[in-house]
N, C-alpha and C positions, 0 to 999 in steps of 0.2 A: 892195818886198815888197807882195803883195796877199793878202788873206784871202778864201778861198772858203768858202761855206756848203755843206755836204754833208748832204742829208736823205734819209729813207727807208732808213736803214741797218738791217741785221739787228741785233737786240738784242745778240748776242754779239760784235760787231765790236770789236776793240781799236784803239787809236791807232796801234800799230805796223803792224797789217794795213792800215789806211787809208793810212798814209804809204807803205808798200811798193807798194800798188796804184797810187796817184797818181804815185809815183816813176818808174814805167815810162813816164809821159807827159810828164815835165818835172821841173824842180828843185823839191824839196820842202824847206822850211826846218823846219816843225814841223807836227804834227797833234794834235788833241785831240778826244775824245768827250765830249759833255755828259752828265752823270749827274744823277739825282735826288738832291737833298741828303739826303733822309730815308732812302731805300732804298739808295742807291749804285748803282742799276741804270741802264743806258743809257737815254737818252730818245729814242734813234733818230736823232740828228743830231750833227754835229760841225763842226769848222772845220779848214781846212788852209791853211797859209801857203806860198805859192809865189812864185817869181820873177815880177816884173811882166811880163817878156817872154813868159812861158808862160801867164799867167792866163786871158786871153780864149780862147785855143785850147783849154786844158785844160777850161774850163767848157763850151765848145761840144762838144768830143769826148766828154766824160764824162757830160753831162746825158742821162739816159735809159738809160745803159749798165747792163748787168746786173752786180750785185755781190752775191754770196751769194744769188742767186735773186730779188733785188728790183731794180727800176729806180731808179737814183740820181737825186736832184734836186740839181743843181750850179749855183750862180750866185755872183756876187760878193756877199760879205757886206755887209749894210747896217750903218752905224754903230750901236752899242748905244744903245737908247732908254732914257732914265731915267724 
């Protein structure tokens, strides 16, 4: 399992929409949108867990791809910094 960072998302994107979009390019295990703790609004980025065999290809194919009128930023997620 590999986690991809997905940035530059339209504010109204749901985790389901993100998962469906990526699902047409490979196997998606889960997707989540990061929200602001205080307002509950999207912060414009999220993470998607995909099969390792699809990760590099999906990142290459989807980086810069139009989603909701915005070019996506897609790359392998870096480990969380504390």
